[in-house]
N, C-alpha and C positions, 0 to 999 in steps of 0.2 A: 684828548679826553680818554681816560682809562675805562676799561670794561670791568665793572664790578658785578656783573650778572653771574650767578652760580648755577651749577647743574649737579644733580646727584649721579655719581658713577658707581658701578658695581663690579665685583669680581664675577667671573662666569666660567662655565665649562663649554668646550666645543668638542665635536667628534673629530678624532685624529684617525684618518683612514690607514695610516701606516701602523698604528698601534692596535687598531680595531676596537678602540674604547674612547671614552670621554677623557679629556685632559683639561687641567686648569690653564686658562689663558694667561699670558705673561703681562697683561695690562688690564685696566678697567675701562668701562664704557658706559654710556647711559643705557637705561632699560630699552629705549626705542632703538638705539643703534644696534644693541645686541640682538634684538628680535628681528629687525628689518634688514640688516646688512651682514650680520655675522653668524646667524643661525645658531646662536648659543643658548645656554640655559643659565639664567641669572641665579647666583648664589645669594639667597636672602640673608639679610643681616650683615652684609658687607658694604653697605652704602657709605659713601663719603661725599661731602659737599666740596666742590672745587670751583675755581673761577672758570668760566667758559673759555677764556683765553688760554687756559692750560691744556685744552684739547688740541690734538693735531688735526690736520685737514680731513681725516677719516673719522673723527669723533672719538679717538682713543686717548686715554690718560695714562701716562707712565710717570710714576713718582721717581724723581731724580734724587739719588743719594747726594747729600750735601756735606758729607764728612762726619764729624763727631756730634752733630746736632741730634735732637730727638727725632726719631722716625715715627711717622703716624701710620 
């Protein structure tokens, strides 16, 4: 049985102690994951619906480049 449940993921910023400033995260995550586990700041307007099966075990979504196809 396939999992067709979707979740909204967002781009976000996190504090980088080496830089002493906020930086853009290299992946997206749900609003709840960002707030409760990553200590980040959601960037509104960056939401994207993805299949929940596309999240890794930590709730992160990384878009995999697929070659010449359209990138979302």
